[in-house]
Residue, then its C-alpha position, 0 to 999 in steps of 0.5 A: x259599933x262595927x264590933x257589935x256588928x262583926x261579932x252579931x253577923x259572926x253569932x248569926x248562923x247555927x254551925x258557928x253556934x254549935x262550934x262555940x259551945x262546942x269548944x264552952x264544952x271541951x275546952x280546946x279541940x282540932x279543927x278534925x276533932x270540931x267538924x266531927x262533933x258538928x257533922x260538917x267538913x274539914x273545909x266547911x268548918x274550917x271557914x267557920x272556924x276563920x270567920x269566928x277568928x276574924x271576929x275575935x270569938x276564938x283563938x287558935x295555936x298550931x301544935x305541930x300541924x295541928x291548929x287547935x281552937x279554943x274561946x278567946x278569953x275574956x269571952x265576948x259580953x254577947x257571946x257569953x249571953x247568947x252561949x248562957x241562953x242556949x246552954x239553958x234551952x238544952 
């Protein structure tokens, strides 16, 4: 039950939803690329990404000095539903 609560809290923010949609679209992206795409500061974007990683919705890898983020596979069932719904409303 705590897993569901943690995921729902992570998804209850439009900026984090924008980050997840961006990663779904491009696959992998750096913090800077994500921040530029959603028009948010690097600091705020990093904070959102840390929360998404703590909720096991995204993973990251370090390439040199750059942190690269991507969606955790397989997608959490709640995230899969939210992204499907979100994409159908475009």
